[in-house]
A tleap script that builds the chain and sets N, CA, C and O, in Angstrom:
source leaprc.protein.ff14SB
mol = sequence {
  NMET THR VAL HIE LEU SER SER PRO ALA SER
  LEU MET GLN PRO VAL PRO TYR HIE HIE VAL
  ALA VAL ALA THR GLY THR ARG HIE VAL THR
  VAL ALA GLY GLN ILE ALA ARG THR ALA ASP
  GLY ARG PRO VAL ALA PRO GLY ASP LEU ALA
  GLY GLN VAL ALA ARG ALA LEU ARG ASN THR
  HIE ALA GLY LEU ALA SER ALA GLY ALA GLY
  LEU GLY ASP VAL VAL ARG LEU THR PHE TYR
  VAL THR GLY TRP SER PRO ASP ARG ILE ALA
  ASP PHE MET ALA GLY VAL GLN GLU VAL ALA
  GLU GLU ILE GLY LEU PRO THR PRO MET PRO
  PRO ALA SER LEU ILE GLY VAL ASP TYR LEU
  PHE GLU PRO ASP VAL LEU VAL GLU VAL GLU
  ALA THR ALA ILE LEU CASP
}
set mol.1.N position { 111.268 92.430 130.237 }
set mol.1.CA position { 110.410 93.047 129.225 }
set mol.1.C position { 110.486 94.559 129.361 }
set mol.1.O position { 110.451 95.085 130.473 }
set mol.2.N position { 110.589 95.252 128.253 }
set mol.2.CA position { 110.747 96.699 128.282 }
set mol.2.C position { 109.429 97.455 128.197 }
set mol.2.O position { 109.407 98.663 128.430 }
set mol.3.N position { 108.332 96.784 127.873 }
set mol.3.CA position { 107.052 97.454 127.686 }
set mol.3.C position { 106.001 96.858 128.628 }
set mol.3.O position { 105.813 95.643 128.687 }
set mol.4.N position { 105.324 97.741 129.359 }
set mol.4.CA position { 104.206 97.320 130.212 }
set mol.4.C position { 102.945 97.999 129.677 }
set mol.4.O position { 102.875 99.227 129.623 }
set mol.5.N position { 101.947 97.201 129.281 }
set mol.5.CA position { 100.694 97.719 128.738 }
set mol.5.C position { 99.624 97.672 129.814 }
set mol.5.O position { 99.573 96.731 130.607 }
set mol.6.N position { 98.757 98.701 129.842 }
set mol.6.CA position { 97.661 98.708 130.816 }
set mol.6.C position { 96.479 99.504 130.292 }
set mol.6.O position { 96.598 100.291 129.353 }
set mol.7.N position { 95.339 99.279 130.923 }
set mol.7.CA position { 94.119 100.018 130.607 }
set mol.7.C position { 93.430 100.374 131.913 }
set mol.7.O position { 92.709 99.546 132.470 }
set mol.8.N position { 93.635 101.591 132.416 }
set mol.8.CA position { 93.001 101.994 133.661 }
set mol.8.C position { 91.482 101.890 133.581 }
set mol.8.O position { 90.882 102.191 132.548 }
set mol.9.N position { 90.879 101.469 134.663 }
set mol.9.CA position { 89.419 101.300 134.712 }
set mol.9.C position { 88.684 102.608 134.433 }
set mol.9.O position { 87.516 102.584 134.042 }
set mol.10.N position { 89.341 103.742 134.626 }
set mol.10.CA position { 88.703 105.036 134.412 }
set mol.10.C position { 88.608 105.427 132.934 }
set mol.10.O position { 88.000 106.445 132.604 }
set mol.11.N position { 89.206 104.624 132.039 }
set mol.11.CA position { 89.132 104.893 130.603 }
set mol.11.C position { 88.176 103.923 129.929 }
set mol.11.O position { 87.875 102.863 130.477 }
set mol.12.N position { 87.697 104.280 128.742 }
set mol.12.CA position { 86.683 103.507 128.032 }
set mol.12.C position { 87.055 102.030 127.951 }
set mol.12.O position { 88.189 101.679 127.625 }
set mol.13.N position { 86.081 101.172 128.252 }
set mol.13.CA position { 86.247 99.721 128.225 }
set mol.13.C position { 85.030 99.107 127.537 }
set mol.13.O position { 83.950 99.690 127.636 }
set mol.14.N position { 85.127 98.004 126.867 }
set mol.14.CA position { 86.354 97.395 126.385 }
set mol.14.C position { 86.744 98.008 125.053 }
set mol.14.O position { 85.892 98.505 124.316 }
set mol.15.N position { 88.006 97.972 124.752 }
set mol.15.CA position { 88.537 98.372 123.454 }
set mol.15.C position { 89.562 97.321 123.054 }
set mol.15.O position { 90.098 96.636 123.925 }
set mol.16.N position { 89.854 97.172 121.758 }
set mol.16.CA position { 90.781 96.110 121.333 }
set mol.16.C position { 92.256 96.470 121.520 }
set mol.16.O position { 93.136 95.787 120.995 }
set mol.17.N position { 92.521 97.536 122.262 }
set mol.17.CA position { 93.899 97.962 122.501 }
set mol.17.C position { 94.010 98.451 123.939 }
set mol.17.O position { 93.006 98.800 124.559 }
set mol.18.N position { 95.231 98.477 124.469 }
set mol.18.CA position { 95.485 99.080 125.770 }
set mol.18.C position { 95.577 100.588 125.584 }
set mol.18.O position { 95.955 101.074 124.518 }
set mol.19.N position { 95.229 101.315 126.630 }
set mol.19.CA position { 95.304 102.772 126.567 }
set mol.19.C position { 96.697 103.309 126.880 }
set mol.19.O position { 97.061 104.393 126.425 }
set mol.20.N position { 97.476 102.558 127.651 }
set mol.20.CA position { 98.746 103.074 128.151 }
set mol.20.C position { 99.870 102.071 127.901 }
set mol.20.O position { 99.694 100.865 128.075 }
set mol.21.N position { 101.010 102.583 127.495 }
set mol.21.CA position { 102.232 101.781 127.389 }
set mol.21.C position { 103.335 102.533 128.122 }
set mol.21.O position { 103.573 103.713 127.865 }
set mol.22.N position { 104.003 101.838 129.035 }
set mol.22.CA position { 105.159 102.402 129.719 }
set mol.22.C position { 106.353 101.557 129.301 }
set mol.22.O position { 106.352 100.337 129.463 }
set mol.23.N position { 107.371 102.219 128.761 }
set mol.23.CA position { 108.525 101.492 128.234 }
set mol.23.C position { 109.813 102.025 128.834 }
set mol.23.O position { 109.971 103.224 129.062 }
set mol.24.N position { 110.720 101.109 129.081 }
set mol.24.CA position { 112.072 101.479 129.485 }
set mol.24.C position { 113.022 100.780 128.521 }
set mol.24.O position { 112.812 99.622 128.161 }
set mol.25.N position { 114.031 101.466 128.120 }
set mol.25.CA position { 114.990 100.882 127.196 }
set mol.25.C position { 115.844 101.959 126.580 }
set mol.25.O position { 115.652 103.148 126.834 }
set mol.26.N position { 116.777 101.539 125.777 }
set mol.26.CA position { 117.720 102.484 125.191 }
set mol.26.C position { 117.644 102.554 123.670 }
set mol.26.O position { 118.232 103.447 123.061 }
set mol.27.N position { 116.922 101.618 123.054 }
set mol.27.CA position { 116.796 101.614 121.590 }
set mol.27.C position { 115.366 101.904 121.199 }
set mol.27.O position { 114.437 101.240 121.659 }
set mol.28.N position { 115.195 102.887 120.360 }
set mol.28.CA position { 113.886 103.298 119.861 }
set mol.28.C position { 113.810 102.833 118.407 }
set mol.28.O position { 114.629 103.234 117.580 }
set mol.29.N position { 112.821 101.981 118.096 }
set mol.29.CA position { 112.666 101.446 116.741 }
set mol.29.C position { 111.360 101.963 116.159 }
set mol.29.O position { 110.305 101.827 116.778 }
set mol.30.N position { 111.427 102.550 114.980 }
set mol.30.CA position { 110.229 103.037 114.298 }
set mol.30.C position { 110.123 102.341 112.951 }
set mol.30.O position { 111.086 102.285 112.186 }
set mol.31.N position { 108.947 101.817 112.676 }
set mol.31.CA position { 108.642 101.227 111.369 }
set mol.31.C position { 107.456 102.007 110.818 }
set mol.31.O position { 106.450 102.173 111.509 }
set mol.32.N position { 107.560 102.479 109.605 }
set mol.32.CA position { 106.486 103.283 109.021 }
set mol.32.C position { 106.241 102.879 107.578 }
set mol.32.O position { 107.062 102.207 106.954 }
set mol.33.N position { 105.098 103.300 107.063 }
set mol.33.CA position { 104.800 103.099 105.650 }
set mol.33.C position { 104.515 101.667 105.249 }
set mol.33.O position { 104.701 101.305 104.087 }
set mol.34.N position { 104.064 100.838 106.194 }
set mol.34.CA position { 103.831 99.427 105.863 }
set mol.34.C position { 102.438 99.252 105.276 }
set mol.34.O position { 101.428 99.598 105.888 }
set mol.35.N position { 102.425 98.708 104.078 }
set mol.35.CA position { 101.187 98.534 103.315 }
set mol.35.C position { 101.099 97.087 102.836 }
set mol.35.O position { 101.972 96.268 103.125 }
set mol.36.N position { 100.045 96.792 102.108 }
set mol.36.CA position { 99.816 95.428 101.612 }
set mol.36.C position { 100.503 95.227 100.265 }
set mol.36.O position { 99.855 95.154 99.221 }
set mol.37.N position { 101.832 95.140 100.317 }
set mol.37.CA position { 102.626 94.872 99.130 }
set mol.37.C position { 103.655 93.810 99.456 }
set mol.37.O position { 104.113 93.706 100.594 }
set mol.38.N position { 104.017 93.023 98.457 }
set mol.38.CA position { 105.091 92.045 98.604 }
set mol.38.C position { 106.428 92.769 98.539 }
set mol.38.O position { 106.475 93.966 98.257 }
set mol.39.N position { 107.516 92.046 98.799 }
set mol.39.CA position { 108.849 92.647 98.769 }
set mol.39.C position { 109.183 93.239 97.399 }
set mol.39.O position { 109.946 94.200 97.305 }
set mol.40.N position { 108.614 92.667 96.344 }
set mol.40.CA position { 108.881 93.210 95.003 }
set mol.40.C position { 107.839 94.239 94.558 }
set mol.40.O position { 107.808 94.633 93.392 }
set mol.41.N position { 106.977 94.674 95.503 }
set mol.41.CA position { 106.037 95.752 95.214 }
set mol.41.C position { 104.685 95.352 94.678 }
set mol.41.O position { 103.866 96.217 94.367 }
set mol.42.N position { 104.427 94.042 94.561 }
set mol.42.CA position { 103.121 93.620 94.044 }
set mol.42.C position { 102.027 93.844 95.088 }
set mol.42.O position { 102.221 93.513 96.258 }
set mol.43.N position { 100.865 94.407 94.681 }
set mol.43.CA position { 99.755 94.596 95.608 }
set mol.43.C position { 99.206 93.262 96.113 }
set mol.43.O position { 99.167 92.276 95.377 }
set mol.44.N position { 98.791 93.245 97.360 }
set mol.44.CA position { 98.171 92.080 97.990 }
set mol.44.C position { 96.746 92.460 98.367 }
set mol.44.O position { 96.518 93.541 98.910 }
set mol.45.N position { 95.795 91.595 98.089 }
set mol.45.CA position { 94.390 91.756 98.490 }
set mol.45.C position { 93.754 93.063 98.003 }
set mol.45.O position { 93.190 93.804 98.807 }
set mol.46.N position { 93.835 93.356 96.705 }
set mol.46.CA position { 93.201 94.582 96.210 }
set mol.46.C position { 91.717 94.639 96.582 }
set mol.46.O position { 90.976 93.676 96.383 }
set mol.47.N position { 91.302 95.779 97.123 }
set mol.47.CA position { 89.898 95.979 97.477 }
set mol.47.C position { 89.439 95.274 98.739 }
set mol.47.O position { 88.269 95.391 99.104 }
set mol.48.N position { 90.316 94.543 99.421 }
set mol.48.CA position { 89.958 93.745 100.598 }
set mol.48.C position { 90.617 94.336 101.845 }
set mol.48.O position { 91.807 94.122 102.080 }
set mol.49.N position { 89.845 95.080 102.645 }
set mol.49.CA position { 90.413 95.740 103.816 }
set mol.49.C position { 91.020 94.736 104.787 }
set mol.49.O position { 92.137 94.945 105.262 }
set mol.50.N position { 90.317 93.658 105.092 }
set mol.50.CA position { 90.844 92.655 106.033 }
set mol.50.C position { 92.169 92.084 105.528 }
set mol.50.O position { 93.128 91.970 106.291 }
set mol.51.N position { 92.224 91.731 104.270 }
set mol.51.CA position { 93.439 91.171 103.695 }
set mol.51.C position { 94.591 92.164 103.702 }
set mol.51.O position { 95.740 91.792 103.941 }
set mol.52.N position { 94.282 93.423 103.439 }
set mol.52.CA position { 95.342 94.432 103.443 }
set mol.52.C position { 95.830 94.733 104.859 }
set mol.52.O position { 97.026 94.943 105.063 }
set mol.53.N position { 94.931 94.756 105.833 }
set mol.53.CA position { 95.350 94.954 107.222 }
set mol.53.C position { 96.290 93.821 107.630 }
set mol.53.O position { 97.341 94.062 108.222 }
set mol.54.N position { 95.907 92.591 107.312 }
set mol.54.CA position { 96.729 91.430 107.673 }
set mol.54.C position { 98.119 91.532 107.046 }
set mol.54.O position { 99.120 91.321 107.731 }
set mol.55.N position { 98.193 91.852 105.762 }
set mol.55.CA position { 99.495 91.934 105.098 }
set mol.55.C position { 100.319 93.103 105.621 }
set mol.55.O position { 101.528 92.967 105.814 }
set mol.56.N position { 99.691 94.241 105.852 }
set mol.56.CA position { 100.424 95.392 106.379 }
set mol.56.C position { 100.990 95.081 107.763 }
set mol.56.O position { 102.099 95.510 108.083 }
set mol.57.N position { 100.252 94.350 108.581 }
set mol.57.CA position { 100.763 93.949 109.893 }
set mol.57.C position { 101.894 92.933 109.764 }
set mol.57.O position { 102.862 92.989 110.522 }
set mol.58.N position { 101.785 92.011 108.819 }
set mol.58.CA position { 102.899 91.079 108.577 }
set mol.58.C position { 104.161 91.852 108.174 }
set mol.58.O position { 105.259 91.542 108.637 }
set mol.59.N position { 103.996 92.848 107.319 }
set mol.59.CA position { 105.136 93.648 106.886 }
set mol.59.C position { 105.699 94.463 108.049 }
set mol.59.O position { 106.913 94.635 108.157 }
set mol.60.N position { 104.832 94.956 108.906 }
set mol.60.CA position { 105.274 95.686 110.097 }
set mol.60.C position { 106.094 94.765 110.984 }
set mol.60.O position { 107.148 95.150 111.489 }
set mol.61.N position { 105.605 93.553 111.169 }
set mol.61.CA position { 106.329 92.540 111.955 }
set mol.61.C position { 107.712 92.286 111.363 }
set mol.61.O position { 108.698 92.208 112.096 }
set mol.62.N position { 107.786 92.156 110.049 }
set mol.62.CA position { 109.072 91.905 109.392 }
set mol.62.C position { 110.024 93.079 109.595 }
set mol.62.O position { 111.218 92.873 109.818 }
set mol.63.N position { 109.516 94.297 109.521 }
set mol.63.CA position { 110.356 95.464 109.751 }
set mol.63.C position { 110.885 95.504 111.168 }
set mol.63.O position { 112.064 95.784 111.386 }
set mol.64.N position { 110.025 95.226 112.132 }
set mol.64.CA position { 110.455 95.183 113.535 }
set mol.64.C position { 111.515 94.104 113.732 }
set mol.64.O position { 112.543 94.340 114.366 }
set mol.65.N position { 111.255 92.920 113.182 }
set mol.65.CA position { 112.186 91.796 113.347 }
set mol.65.C position { 113.561 92.131 112.780 }
set mol.65.O position { 114.578 91.696 113.322 }
set mol.66.N position { 113.600 92.892 111.705 }
set mol.66.CA position { 114.885 93.250 111.106 }
set mol.66.C position { 115.732 94.113 112.036 }
set mol.66.O position { 116.949 94.205 111.871 }
set mol.67.N position { 115.084 94.744 113.015 }
set mol.67.CA position { 115.789 95.573 113.997 }
set mol.67.C position { 115.918 94.862 115.338 }
set mol.67.O position { 116.354 95.462 116.321 }
set mol.68.N position { 115.538 93.578 115.382 }
set mol.68.CA position { 115.641 92.815 116.621 }
set mol.68.C position { 114.469 93.022 117.560 }
set mol.68.O position { 114.564 92.693 118.743 }
set mol.69.N position { 113.371 93.557 117.064 }
set mol.69.CA position { 112.182 93.830 117.878 }
set mol.69.C position { 111.034 92.929 117.449 }
set mol.69.O position { 111.083 92.288 116.400 }
set mol.70.N position { 110.013 92.895 118.272 }
set mol.70.CA position { 108.776 92.180 117.961 }
set mol.70.C position { 107.598 93.022 118.376 }
set mol.70.O position { 107.769 94.099 118.947 }
set mol.71.N position { 106.419 92.549 118.100 }
set mol.71.CA position { 105.232 93.323 118.442 }
set mol.71.C position { 105.030 93.441 119.950 }
set mol.71.O position { 104.313 94.333 120.402 }
set mol.72.N position { 105.644 92.566 120.731 }
set mol.72.CA position { 105.610 92.703 122.184 }
set mol.72.C position { 106.431 93.876 122.685 }
set mol.72.O position { 106.297 94.270 123.843 }
set mol.73.N position { 107.277 94.442 121.836 }
set mol.73.CA position { 108.096 95.603 122.187 }
set mol.73.C position { 107.451 96.916 121.751 }
set mol.73.O position { 107.992 97.990 122.014 }
set mol.74.N position { 106.306 96.836 121.092 }
set mol.74.CA position { 105.658 98.019 120.520 }
set mol.74.C position { 104.921 98.810 121.602 }
set mol.74.O position { 104.202 98.248 122.428 }
set mol.75.N position { 105.121 100.128 121.573 }
set mol.75.CA position { 104.429 101.019 122.499 }
set mol.75.C position { 103.316 101.800 121.813 }
set mol.75.O position { 102.487 102.416 122.483 }
set mol.76.N position { 103.289 101.780 120.484 }
set mol.76.CA position { 102.233 102.497 119.767 }
set mol.76.C position { 102.108 101.983 118.343 }
set mol.76.O position { 103.103 101.767 117.650 }
set mol.77.N position { 100.866 101.793 117.924 }
set mol.77.CA position { 100.539 101.468 116.538 }
set mol.77.C position { 99.648 102.575 115.989 }
set mol.77.O position { 98.784 103.096 116.694 }
set mol.78.N position { 99.865 102.926 114.738 }
set mol.78.CA position { 98.977 103.873 114.060 }
set mol.78.C position { 98.553 103.244 112.745 }
set mol.78.O position { 99.381 102.767 111.968 }
set mol.79.N position { 97.249 103.253 112.510 }
set mol.79.CA position { 96.669 102.727 111.277 }
set mol.79.C position { 96.023 103.878 110.528 }
set mol.79.O position { 95.232 104.622 111.108 }
set mol.80.N position { 96.343 104.037 109.260 }
set mol.80.CA position { 95.686 105.000 108.381 }
set mol.80.C position { 94.836 104.176 107.423 }
set mol.80.O position { 95.347 103.289 106.740 }
set mol.81.N position { 93.538 104.466 107.373 }
set mol.81.CA position { 92.615 103.679 106.547 }
set mol.81.C position { 91.849 104.615 105.622 }
set mol.81.O position { 91.259 105.599 106.067 }
set mol.82.N position { 91.866 104.297 104.330 }
set mol.82.CA position { 91.162 105.141 103.368 }
set mol.82.C position { 89.658 104.924 103.462 }
set mol.82.O position { 89.190 103.820 103.742 }
set mol.83.N position { 88.910 105.999 103.224 }
set mol.83.CA position { 87.453 105.919 103.190 }
set mol.83.C position { 86.852 105.349 104.457 }
set mol.83.O position { 85.854 104.630 104.394 }
set mol.84.N position { 87.432 105.651 105.602 }
set mol.84.CA position { 86.992 105.048 106.851 }
set mol.84.C position { 85.564 105.446 107.210 }
set mol.84.O position { 85.156 106.596 107.046 }
set mol.85.N position { 84.825 104.471 107.699 }
set mol.85.CA position { 83.530 104.687 108.345 }
set mol.85.C position { 83.373 103.572 109.371 }
set mol.85.O position { 83.923 102.486 109.189 }
set mol.86.N position { 82.628 103.825 110.453 }
set mol.86.CA position { 82.511 102.843 111.525 }
set mol.86.C position { 82.006 101.464 111.078 }
set mol.86.O position { 82.300 100.465 111.736 }
set mol.87.N position { 81.256 101.391 109.980 }
set mol.87.CA position { 80.763 100.092 109.527 }
set mol.87.C position { 81.884 99.211 108.963 }
set mol.87.O position { 81.637 98.050 108.638 }
set mol.88.N position { 83.099 99.733 108.842 }
set mol.88.CA position { 84.232 98.952 108.328 }
set mol.88.C position { 85.038 98.284 109.446 }
set mol.88.O position { 86.009 97.580 109.171 }
set mol.89.N position { 84.635 98.504 110.717 }
set mol.89.CA position { 85.427 97.989 111.831 }
set mol.89.C position { 85.508 96.462 111.823 }
set mol.89.O position { 86.548 95.910 112.180 }
set mol.90.N position { 84.450 95.772 111.431 }
set mol.90.CA position { 84.481 94.301 111.416 }
set mol.90.C position { 85.545 93.793 110.440 }
set mol.90.O position { 86.286 92.864 110.762 }
set mol.91.N position { 85.626 94.391 109.261 }
set mol.91.CA position { 86.646 93.985 108.291 }
set mol.91.C position { 88.041 94.326 108.799 }
set mol.91.O position { 88.970 93.531 108.656 }
set mol.92.N position { 88.187 95.498 109.388 }
set mol.92.CA position { 89.475 95.900 109.933 }
set mol.92.C position { 89.925 94.911 111.007 }
set mol.92.O position { 91.055 94.424 110.963 }
set mol.93.N position { 89.065 94.614 111.957 }
set mol.93.CA position { 89.418 93.712 113.054 }
set mol.93.C position { 89.621 92.282 112.559 }
set mol.93.O position { 90.411 91.542 113.145 }
set mol.94.N position { 88.928 91.877 111.496 }
set mol.94.CA position { 89.149 90.541 110.926 }
set mol.94.C position { 90.594 90.422 110.433 }
set mol.94.O position { 91.218 89.373 110.593 }
set mol.95.N position { 91.119 91.478 109.844 }
set mol.95.CA position { 92.508 91.464 109.399 }
set mol.95.C position { 93.476 91.386 110.565 }
set mol.95.O position { 94.475 90.670 110.496 }
set mol.96.N position { 93.190 92.113 111.632 }
set mol.96.CA position { 94.027 92.062 112.834 }
set mol.96.C position { 94.010 90.653 113.414 }
set mol.96.O position { 95.059 90.082 113.711 }
set mol.97.N position { 92.813 90.100 113.572 }
set mol.97.CA position { 92.669 88.778 114.182 }
set mol.97.C position { 93.282 87.674 113.325 }
set mol.97.O position { 93.763 86.670 113.852 }
set mol.98.N position { 93.266 87.856 112.014 }
set mol.98.CA position { 93.833 86.851 111.112 }
set mol.98.C position { 95.310 86.595 111.400 }
set mol.98.O position { 95.780 85.463 111.274 }
set mol.99.N position { 96.042 87.635 111.785 }
set mol.99.CA position { 97.493 87.500 111.943 }
set mol.99.C position { 97.995 87.651 113.371 }
set mol.99.O position { 99.185 87.447 113.616 }
set mol.100.N position { 97.144 87.996 114.311 }
set mol.100.CA position { 97.599 88.315 115.673 }
set mol.100.C position { 98.481 87.224 116.267 }
set mol.100.O position { 99.575 87.514 116.749 }
set mol.101.N position { 98.030 85.989 116.241 }
set mol.101.CA position { 98.811 84.901 116.829 }
set mol.101.C position { 100.085 84.643 116.017 }
set mol.101.O position { 101.161 84.449 116.583 }
set mol.102.N position { 99.955 84.642 114.708 }
set mol.102.CA position { 101.090 84.372 113.812 }
set mol.102.C position { 102.267 85.329 114.035 }
set mol.102.O position { 103.424 84.909 114.022 }
set mol.103.N position { 101.966 86.618 114.240 }
set mol.103.CA position { 103.030 87.615 114.347 }
set mol.103.C position { 103.318 88.038 115.790 }
set mol.103.O position { 104.174 88.890 116.026 }
set mol.104.N position { 102.614 87.451 116.746 }
set mol.104.CA position { 102.857 87.767 118.152 }
set mol.104.C position { 102.282 89.102 118.590 }
set mol.104.O position { 102.835 89.762 119.470 }
set mol.105.N position { 101.177 89.500 117.982 }
set mol.105.CA position { 100.522 90.753 118.361 }
set mol.105.C position { 99.776 90.545 119.667 }
set mol.105.O position { 98.874 89.710 119.734 }
set mol.106.N position { 100.136 91.295 120.716 }
set mol.106.CA position { 99.428 91.124 121.991 }
set mol.106.C position { 97.940 91.429 121.854 }
set mol.106.O position { 97.531 92.253 121.036 }
set mol.107.N position { 97.147 90.752 122.664 }
set mol.107.CA position { 95.711 91.010 122.701 }
set mol.107.C position { 95.331 91.332 124.125 }
set mol.107.O position { 95.529 90.487 124.998 }
set mol.108.N position { 94.797 92.506 124.413 }
set mol.108.CA position { 94.601 93.618 123.497 }
set mol.108.C position { 95.919 94.144 122.934 }
set mol.108.O position { 96.998 93.873 123.461 }
set mol.109.N position { 95.795 94.908 121.844 }
set mol.109.CA position { 96.961 95.482 121.181 }
set mol.109.C position { 97.587 96.570 122.053 }
set mol.109.O position { 96.973 97.034 123.014 }
set mol.110.N position { 98.812 96.974 121.711 }
set mol.110.CA position { 99.396 98.161 122.344 }
set mol.110.C position { 98.517 99.371 122.026 }
set mol.110.O position { 97.625 99.273 121.184 }
set mol.111.N position { 98.752 100.507 122.680 }
set mol.111.CA position { 97.986 101.699 122.330 }
set mol.111.C position { 97.998 101.898 120.810 }
set mol.111.O position { 99.037 101.791 120.159 }
set mol.112.N position { 96.820 102.187 120.271 }
set mol.112.CA position { 96.680 102.274 118.818 }
set mol.112.C position { 95.722 103.391 118.441 }
set mol.112.O position { 94.769 103.689 119.161 }
set mol.113.N position { 95.996 103.992 117.309 }
set mol.113.CA position { 95.103 104.985 116.730 }
set mol.113.C position { 94.729 104.518 115.336 }
set mol.113.O position { 95.574 104.019 114.592 }
set mol.114.N position { 93.459 104.680 114.985 }
set mol.114.CA position { 92.970 104.403 113.637 }
set mol.114.C position { 92.521 105.743 113.079 }
set mol.114.O position { 91.602 106.370 113.606 }
set mol.115.N position { 93.169 106.173 112.019 }
set mol.115.CA position { 92.905 107.484 111.445 }
set mol.115.C position { 92.364 107.312 110.036 }
set mol.115.O position { 93.019 106.720 109.178 }
set mol.116.N position { 91.174 107.828 109.802 }
set mol.116.CA position { 90.573 107.775 108.479 }
set mol.116.C position { 91.150 108.856 107.586 }
set mol.116.O position { 91.275 110.010 107.994 }
set mol.117.N position { 91.501 108.477 106.364 }
set mol.117.CA position { 92.065 109.423 105.399 }
set mol.117.C position { 91.323 109.281 104.074 }
set mol.117.O position { 90.708 108.250 103.800 }
set mol.118.N position { 91.390 110.314 103.267 }
set mol.118.CA position { 90.739 110.260 101.956 }
set mol.118.C position { 91.437 109.265 101.039 }
set mol.118.O position { 90.779 108.475 100.362 }
set mol.119.N position { 92.755 109.301 101.013 }
set mol.119.CA position { 93.513 108.378 100.180 }
set mol.119.C position { 94.939 108.299 100.699 }
set mol.119.O position { 95.399 109.166 101.443 }
set mol.120.N position { 95.628 107.241 100.291 }
set mol.120.CA position { 97.046 107.081 100.584 }
set mol.120.C position { 97.805 107.258 99.278 }
set mol.120.O position { 97.223 107.743 98.307 }
set mol.121.N position { 99.062 106.891 99.212 }
set mol.121.CA position { 99.895 107.293 98.084 }
set mol.121.C position { 99.545 106.663 96.747 }
set mol.121.O position { 99.925 107.206 95.709 }
set mol.122.N position { 98.831 105.530 96.728 }
set mol.122.CA position { 98.366 104.937 95.475 }
set mol.122.C position { 96.935 104.453 95.680 }
set mol.122.O position { 96.570 104.092 96.799 }
set mol.123.N position { 96.116 104.434 94.629 }
set mol.123.CA position { 94.686 104.151 94.789 }
set mol.123.C position { 94.342 102.773 95.359 }
set mol.123.O position { 93.292 102.618 95.982 }
set mol.124.N position { 95.211 101.762 95.159 }
set mol.124.CA position { 94.894 100.423 95.659 }
set mol.124.C position { 95.221 100.245 97.141 }
set mol.124.O position { 94.834 99.240 97.737 }
set mol.125.N position { 95.921 101.196 97.742 }
set mol.125.CA position { 96.350 101.082 99.137 }
set mol.125.C position { 95.217 101.526 100.054 }
set mol.125.O position { 94.834 102.696 100.064 }
set mol.126.N position { 94.680 100.571 100.830 }
set mol.126.CA position { 93.576 100.857 101.739 }
set mol.126.C position { 94.032 101.129 103.168 }
set mol.126.O position { 93.317 101.781 103.930 }
set mol.127.N position { 95.217 100.637 103.542 }
set mol.127.CA position { 95.694 100.798 104.916 }
set mol.127.C position { 97.216 100.942 104.927 }
set mol.127.O position { 97.927 100.345 104.118 }
set mol.128.N position { 97.687 101.752 105.868 }
set mol.128.CA position { 99.121 101.917 106.112 }
set mol.128.C position { 99.330 101.829 107.622 }
set mol.128.O position { 98.520 102.346 108.392 }
set mol.129.N position { 100.404 101.180 108.044 }
set mol.129.CA position { 100.671 100.952 109.465 }
set mol.129.C position { 102.015 101.568 109.855 }
set mol.129.O position { 102.987 101.514 109.102 }
set mol.130.N position { 102.042 102.158 111.062 }
set mol.130.CA position { 103.266 102.633 111.688 }
set mol.130.C position { 103.366 101.966 113.053 }
set mol.130.O position { 102.348 101.716 113.699 }
set mol.131.N position { 104.582 101.678 113.496 }
set mol.131.CA position { 104.803 101.098 114.822 }
set mol.131.C position { 106.024 101.735 115.458 }
set mol.131.O position { 107.010 102.037 114.787 }
set mol.132.N position { 105.938 101.933 116.772 }
set mol.132.CA position { 107.065 102.418 117.551 }
set mol.132.C position { 107.349 101.396 118.636 }
set mol.132.O position { 106.441 101.001 119.368 }
set mol.133.N position { 108.604 100.962 118.749 }
set mol.133.CA position { 108.999 99.965 119.731 }
set mol.133.C position { 110.172 100.486 120.548 }
set mol.133.O position { 110.928 101.347 120.098 }
set mol.134.N position { 110.308 99.954 121.751 }
set mol.134.CA position { 111.430 100.279 122.632 }
set mol.134.C position { 112.112 98.972 123.022 }
set mol.134.O position { 111.453 98.001 123.395 }
set mol.135.N position { 113.443 98.961 122.929 }
set mol.135.CA position { 114.235 97.781 123.283 }
set mol.135.C position { 115.288 98.147 124.318 }
set mol.135.O position { 115.669 99.312 124.434 }
set mol.136.N position { 115.756 97.169 125.062 }
set mol.136.CA position { 116.884 97.382 125.987 }
set mol.136.C position { 118.141 97.588 125.183 }
set mol.136.O position { 119.213 97.786 125.754 }
savepdb mol mol.pdb
quit
């Protein structure tokens, strides 16, 4: 395995992600711009944060797989969420939990950042995902 995830006791606990990822490998895979759209561009789960998180993660998984990677190879996830406020965390995490087992997302997740933004590139897009993976 090229990625070792950890959460030192000296950092905030519990959180749904690990604080640290140490990776060794020679291939760096980046997947960006993953949103809740089908391959032909149709929106999925309009207005539903949980549904959009789930679809964006499925799309992220598909992008990684196309490069021979999986979510177990990921060293960092970044989520951009429109109109973010802390009361939306339950919906956000429901989307993560909906697909975690299906797509092989480790629990806790790799190091992750959730960044609130005013808007993304189109009004129906509530979340965008980026992932960085390391492979041998």
